[in-house]
N, CA, C and O atoms as a MOPAC input file, in Angstrom:
PM7 MOZYME 1SCF
protein

 N     44.18600 1  -125.66800 1   -54.32400 1
 C     43.94300 1  -124.29500 1   -54.39400 1
 C     42.74800 1  -124.09400 1   -55.20100 1
 O     42.71900 1  -123.86200 1   -56.41000 1
 N     41.47900 1  -124.24100 1   -54.16700 1
 C     40.35500 1  -124.07600 1   -54.03800 1
 C     39.74700 1  -123.17400 1   -55.38700 1
 O     38.90000 1  -123.49300 1   -56.22100 1
 N     40.48000 1  -122.02900 1   -55.24200 1
 C     39.78900 1  -121.24000 1   -56.47700 1
 C     40.74900 1  -121.79500 1   -57.69900 1
 O     40.85100 1  -120.95900 1   -58.59600 1
 N     41.52500 1  -123.10400 1   -57.95200 1
 C     41.95800 1  -122.88300 1   -59.39400 1
 C     40.96900 1  -122.66600 1   -60.28200 1
 O     39.90600 1  -122.08900 1   -60.05400 1
 N     41.36100 1  -123.17300 1   -61.38000 1
 C     39.83100 1  -123.39900 1   -63.10000 1
 C     40.15200 1  -124.94600 1   -62.54200 1
 O     39.00700 1  -124.84700 1   -62.09900 1
 N     40.56100 1  -126.16700 1   -62.16800 1
 C     40.08300 1  -126.99200 1   -61.92700 1
 C     38.94700 1  -127.10800 1   -60.96400 1
 O     37.77900 1  -127.33900 1   -61.27700 1
 N     39.37900 1  -126.93600 1   -59.84500 1
 C     38.55000 1  -127.05000 1   -58.58200 1
 C     37.55700 1  -126.39100 1   -58.91000 1
 O     36.51900 1  -126.96000 1   -58.57300 1
 N     37.31800 1  -124.91300 1   -59.70400 1
 C     36.07000 1  -124.58300 1   -59.98900 1
 C     35.26900 1  -125.26400 1   -61.00300 1
 O     34.05200 1  -125.26800 1   -61.19000 1
 N     36.14200 1  -125.78600 1   -61.55800 1
 C     35.61300 1  -126.82800 1   -62.61900 1
 C     34.22300 1  -128.30200 1   -61.70700 1
 O     33.06900 1  -128.71100 1   -61.83500 1
 N     35.07100 1  -128.44700 1   -61.12900 1
 C     34.92700 1  -129.47500 1   -60.00000 1
 C     33.44300 1  -129.13700 1   -59.49400 1
 O     32.56900 1  -130.00300 1   -59.46100 1
 N     33.26200 1  -128.02100 1   -59.16500 1
 C     32.20100 1  -127.75600 1   -57.93700 1
 C     31.45000 1  -127.05000 1   -58.79300 1
 O     30.34500 1  -127.03400 1   -58.25000 1
 N     31.35900 1  -126.35800 1   -59.96500 1
 C     30.43400 1  -126.28000 1   -61.62800 1
 C     29.81800 1  -127.73400 1   -61.66400 1
 O     28.60000 1  -127.59300 1   -61.77900 1
 N     30.08100 1  -128.79300 1   -61.62500 1
 C     29.97600 1  -130.50000 1   -62.55000 1
 C     28.79200 1  -130.38900 1   -60.30400 1
 O     27.64300 1  -130.54100 1   -59.88600 1
 N     29.42000 1  -130.23500 1   -60.04700 1
 C     28.60100 1  -130.57800 1   -58.54500 1
 C     27.80100 1  -129.92900 1   -58.58900 1
 O     26.81800 1  -130.46400 1   -58.07500 1
 N     27.43400 1  -128.15700 1   -59.23600 1
 C     25.80100 1  -127.58600 1   -58.49600 1
 C     25.20500 1  -128.34100 1   -60.19000 1
 O     24.04300 1  -128.72200 1   -60.04800 1
 N     25.48200 1  -128.47900 1   -60.95000 1
 C     24.72800 1  -128.95500 1   -61.69000 1
 C     24.28900 1  -130.08000 1   -61.69000 1
 O     23.07300 1  -130.19500 1   -61.53600 1
 N     25.01000 1  -131.14700 1   -61.83900 1
 C     24.56500 1  -132.61200 1   -61.81500 1
 C     24.16800 1  -132.92500 1   -59.98300 1
 O     23.38400 1  -133.78600 1   -59.58300 1
 N     24.72900 1  -132.24200 1   -59.36900 1
 C     23.66500 1  -132.82900 1   -57.87000 1
 C     23.41300 1  -132.38900 1   -57.26100 1
 O     22.98300 1  -132.90100 1   -56.22800 1
 N     23.49800 1  -131.09200 1   -57.45700 1
 C     21.63200 1  -130.49500 1   -56.43900 1
 C     21.30900 1  -129.32800 1   -57.96300 1
 O     21.05900 1  -128.15700 1   -57.67800 1
 N     21.33100 1  -129.64300 1   -59.16400 1
 C     20.18700 1  -129.32500 1   -60.29700 1
 C     20.47100 1  -127.55400 1   -60.23300 1
 O     19.58900 1  -126.82600 1   -60.68900 1
 N     21.33500 1  -127.13300 1   -59.83300 1
 C     21.13900 1  -125.67200 1   -60.12700 1
 C     22.84400 1  -124.76300 1   -61.07700 1
 O     24.02800 1  -124.52800 1   -60.83300 1
 N     21.84000 1  -124.57700 1   -62.16100 1
 C     22.59800 1  -124.44200 1   -63.40200 1
 C     23.18600 1  -122.89400 1   -63.38000 1
 O     24.09600 1  -122.35600 1   -64.01100 1
 N     22.28200 1  -122.42900 1   -62.39500 1
 C     23.37400 1  -120.71400 1   -62.56100 1
 C     24.30100 1  -120.81300 1   -61.26300 1
 O     25.14600 1  -119.94100 1   -61.46400 1
 N     24.54900 1  -121.33500 1   -60.20300 1
 C     25.70500 1  -121.64600 1   -59.88900 1
 C     26.38200 1  -121.98100 1   -60.29800 1
 O     27.40400 1  -121.40500 1   -59.92500 1
 N     26.70700 1  -123.25400 1   -61.51100 1
 C     27.46600 1  -123.73500 1   -61.45700 1
 C     28.00600 1  -122.89500 1   -62.31400 1
 O     29.16900 1  -122.58700 1   -62.05300 1
 N     27.31800 1  -122.20700 1   -63.68800 1
 C     28.02600 1  -121.27400 1   -64.54400 1
 C     28.48700 1  -120.14500 1   -64.04800 1
 O     29.28200 1  -119.43800 1   -64.66700 1
 N     27.85500 1  -119.75900 1   -62.42900 1
 C     29.11600 1  -118.79700 1   -61.99200 1
 C     30.58100 1  -119.19700 1   -61.53000 1
 O     31.55500 1  -118.44600 1   -61.48200 1
 N     30.51500 1  -120.80700 1   -61.13700 1
 C     31.80800 1  -121.05200 1   -60.56800 1
 C     32.46200 1  -121.26400 1   -61.79500 1
 O     33.65900 1  -121.45900 1   -61.58600 1
 N     32.22000 1  -121.30000 1   -62.78800 1
 C     32.88400 1  -121.37900 1   -64.68500 1
 C     33.21200 1  -120.01700 1   -64.51200 1
 O     34.27100 1  -119.87700 1   -63.90100 1
 N     32.41900 1  -118.51800 1   -64.98900 1
 C     32.82100 1  -117.48200 1   -65.15200 1
 C     33.91800 1  -117.35900 1   -63.65700 1
 O     35.13200 1  -117.49600 1   -63.80800 1
 N     33.56500 1  -117.20300 1   -62.84000 1
 C     35.38400 1  -117.18000 1   -61.70100 1
 C     35.99600 1  -117.85200 1   -61.97300 1
 O     37.09500 1  -117.35700 1   -62.22400 1
 N     35.95100 1  -119.00300 1   -62.11900 1
 C     37.52800 1  -119.58400 1   -62.97800 1
 C     38.35400 1  -118.69700 1   -63.87300 1
 O     39.53500 1  -118.37100 1   -63.75500 1
 N     37.27300 1  -118.31200 1   -64.99900 1
 C     37.68500 1  -117.46000 1   -66.48900 1
 C     38.33900 1  -116.87200 1   -65.75700 1
 O     39.48500 1  -117.31500 1   -65.67900 1
 N     38.09000 1  -115.89000 1   -65.05000 1
 C     38.07700 1  -114.08000 1   -64.82100 1
 C     39.35600 1  -114.44400 1   -64.23100 1
 O     40.07000 1  -113.44200 1   -64.28000 1
 N     40.12600 1  -115.66200 1   -63.56400 1
 C     41.41200 1  -115.67800 1   -62.91300 1
 C     42.39200 1  -117.06200 1   -63.48200 1
 O     43.35900 1  -117.42500 1   -62.81200 1
 N     42.06300 1  -117.67200 1   -64.61000 1
 C     42.71200 1  -118.46300 1   -65.35800 1
 C     43.70400 1  -118.01800 1   -66.15800 1
 O     43.63800 1  -116.96800 1   -66.79700 1
 N     44.63300 1  -118.77300 1   -66.15700 1
 C     45.46100 1  -118.58000 1   -67.72000 1
 C     45.47800 1  -119.11500 1   -68.84400 1
 O     45.97400 1  -120.23600 1   -68.95100 1
 N     45.23900 1  -118.82000 1   -69.34100 1
 C     44.38400 1  -119.40200 1   -71.15200 1
 C     44.69000 1  -120.93900 1   -71.06900 1
 O     43.74300 1  -121.70800 1   -71.23000 1
 N     45.83300 1  -121.39800 1   -70.85000 1
 C     46.64800 1  -122.79800 1   -70.82000 1
 C     45.34600 1  -123.57700 1   -69.62000 1
 O     44.65300 1  -124.58900 1   -69.72200 1
 N     45.46500 1  -122.62800 1   -68.64200 1
 C     44.69700 1  -123.55100 1   -67.81200 1
 C     43.06200 1  -123.73600 1   -67.51600 1
 O     42.45000 1  -123.96200 1   -66.47100 1
 N     42.57500 1  -123.51800 1   -69.06000 1
 C     41.07800 1  -123.37000 1   -68.98500 1
 C     40.50900 1  -125.07000 1   -69.68400 1
 O     39.29900 1  -125.07500 1   -69.90900 1
 N     40.81900 1  -125.64100 1   -69.82600 1
 C     40.37900 1  -127.02100 1   -70.51700 1
 C     38.92900 1  -127.07400 1   -69.81600 1
 O     37.84800 1  -126.92600 1   -70.38400 1
 N     39.18800 1  -127.35000 1   -68.28100 1
 C     38.44400 1  -128.27800 1   -67.33700 1
 C     37.48700 1  -127.34500 1   -67.09200 1
 O     36.46800 1  -127.79600 1   -66.56900 1
 N     37.52200 1  -125.65600 1   -67.41300 1
 C     36.13700 1  -124.99100 1   -67.30400 1
 C     35.39500 1  -125.23900 1   -68.88900 1
 O     34.24900 1  -125.68500 1   -68.94100 1
 N     36.17600 1  -124.90000 1   -70.17300 1
 C     35.17400 1  -125.15000 1   -71.48900 1
 C     34.80200 1  -126.53500 1   -71.21000 1
 O     33.72300 1  -126.74900 1   -71.76400 1
 N     35.30800 1  -127.75900 1   -70.47500 1
 C     34.71400 1  -128.82000 1   -71.02600 1
 C     33.24200 1  -129.24600 1   -69.91500 1
 O     32.28900 1  -130.01400 1   -70.03800 1
 N     33.70100 1  -128.27900 1   -68.83600 1
 C     32.13200 1  -128.48900 1   -67.81600 1
 C     31.31100 1  -127.51000 1   -68.13200 1
 O     30.23500 1  -127.61900 1   -67.54500 1
 N     31.40600 1  -126.42500 1   -68.95600 1
 C     30.80200 1  -125.59800 1   -69.42200 1
 C     29.71200 1  -126.41500 1   -70.82600 1
 O     28.50200 1  -126.26600 1   -70.99700 1
 N     30.63000 1  -127.20600 1   -71.58900 1
 C     29.81400 1  -127.82400 1   -72.64100 1
 C     28.88600 1  -128.46500 1   -72.08500 1
 O     27.66600 1  -128.32600 1   -72.17000 1
 N     29.80600 1  -129.51800 1   -71.23000 1
 C     28.12000 1  -130.47200 1   -70.50400 1
 C     27.23500 1  -129.85500 1   -69.63200 1
 O     26.59000 1  -130.61000 1   -68.90500 1
 N     27.08500 1  -128.87300 1   -69.55100 1
 C     25.94400 1  -127.86600 1   -68.58700 1
 C     25.01500 1  -127.30700 1   -70.24300 1
 O     23.80100 1  -127.40200 1   -70.42300 1
 N     25.96800 1  -126.78900 1   -71.16800 1
 C     24.92900 1  -126.31900 1   -72.32600 1
 C     25.00000 1  -127.33800 1   -72.92500 1
 O     24.62000 1  -127.01600 1   -74.05100 1
 N     25.23200 1  -128.37000 1   -72.94100 1
 C     24.90000 1  -130.36700 1   -73.99000 1
 C     23.32400 1  -130.61900 1   -72.99100 1
 O     22.21200 1  -130.83400 1   -73.47500 1
 N     23.57700 1  -130.53900 1   -71.91200 1
 C     22.40200 1  -130.96200 1   -70.72900 1
 C     21.12000 1  -130.05500 1   -71.26300 1
 O     19.97900 1  -130.44000 1   -71.51800 1
 N     21.69400 1  -128.70500 1   -71.34800 1
 C     20.67400 1  -128.19400 1   -71.76400 1
 C     20.20300 1  -128.11600 1   -73.30000 1
 O     19.48900 1  -127.26600 1   -73.83200 1
 N     20.76400 1  -129.16400 1   -73.81000 1
 C     20.45600 1  -128.87500 1   -75.11400 1
 C     20.56000 1  -127.61000 1   -75.79300 1
 O     19.63200 1  -127.12200 1   -76.43900 1
 N     21.67000 1  -127.09100 1   -75.64800 1
 C     22.72700 1  -125.47600 1   -76.32600 1
 C     23.78200 1  -126.40500 1   -76.95700 1
 O     24.95200 1  -126.49600 1   -76.58600 1
 N     22.90700 1  -127.41600 1   -78.46900 1
 C     24.53300 1  -127.89300 1   -78.42900 1
 C     25.09700 1  -127.12100 1   -79.55200 1
 O     25.99200 1  -127.66300 1   -80.20000 1
 N     24.75800 1  -126.09000 1   -79.83800 1
 C     26.31500 1  -125.12800 1   -80.62900 1
 C     27.58700 1  -124.45500 1   -79.66200 1
 O     28.79600 1  -124.33300 1   -79.85900 1
 N     26.60800 1  -124.05800 1   -78.43000 1
 C     27.53600 1  -123.61800 1   -77.55800 1
 C     27.88100 1  -124.62300 1   -76.77500 1
 O     28.30100 1  -124.33000 1   -75.65500 1
 N     27.81400 1  -125.69000 1   -77.06700 1
 C     28.55600 1  -127.62000 1   -76.33100 1
 C     29.41400 1  -127.34300 1   -76.58700 1
 O     30.34000 1  -127.14900 1   -75.79900 1
 N     29.48600 1  -127.14400 1   -78.40600 1
 C     30.14000 1  -127.69600 1   -79.37700 1
 C     31.37900 1  -127.10100 1   -79.39800 1
 O     32.44200 1  -127.72100 1   -79.41500 1
 N     31.21700 1  -125.53000 1   -79.39900 1
 C     32.19600 1  -124.63100 1   -79.33600 1
 C     32.69700 1  -124.37400 1   -78.18700 1
 O     33.67400 1  -123.64100 1   -78.34300 1
 N     32.38600 1  -124.77800 1   -76.37300 1
 C     32.97600 1  -124.89100 1   -75.79600 1
 C     33.94900 1  -126.61400 1   -75.94800 1
 O     35.17300 1  -126.72600 1   -75.89100 1
 N     32.97700 1  -127.71300 1   -76.13600 1
 C     34.24900 1  -128.60800 1   -76.60100 1
 C     35.30600 1  -128.41600 1   -77.59500 1
 O     36.23200 1  -129.21400 1   -77.44600 1
 N     35.46600 1  -127.45000 1   -78.73500 1
 C     36.49800 1  -127.31700 1   -79.14200 1
 C     37.38900 1  -126.64000 1   -78.47900 1
 O     38.60700 1  -126.81000 1   -78.52900 1
 N     36.62300 1  -125.61800 1   -77.64800 1
 C     38.16300 1  -124.62200 1   -76.97200 1
 C     38.48900 1  -125.06900 1   -75.92600 1
 O     39.04400 1  -124.36800 1   -75.08000 1
 N     38.17100 1  -126.55300 1   -75.71400 1
 C     38.81100 1  -127.09500 1   -74.24000 1
 C     39.85900 1  -128.01600 1   -75.46300 1
 O     41.03800 1  -127.90900 1   -75.12500 1
 N     39.68900 1  -128.86300 1   -76.76000 1
 C     40.75800 1  -129.75500 1   -77.02000 1
 C     41.97800 1  -128.77200 1   -77.42100 1
 O     43.13600 1  -129.18800 1   -77.39700 1
 N     41.58700 1  -127.15300 1   -77.87200 1
 C     42.52200 1  -126.63700 1   -78.42900 1
 C     43.71800 1  -126.36100 1   -77.01300 1
 O     44.81200 1  -125.83700 1   -77.22200 1

């Protein structure tokens, strides 16, 4: 399913890592959170954490990595 949280997380990584488009990457993740069940969100938290880490927003990255582990 192209709208699954995992698919949105993969698209977010492509937007951020390949196309250098932080805004579109975060938009994909936010859309994924809108429709995901809580147990389906680790991929989204991890992807957003990687974006924040890449932007040197370490506190936000750590919070998202911690959420992904829960």
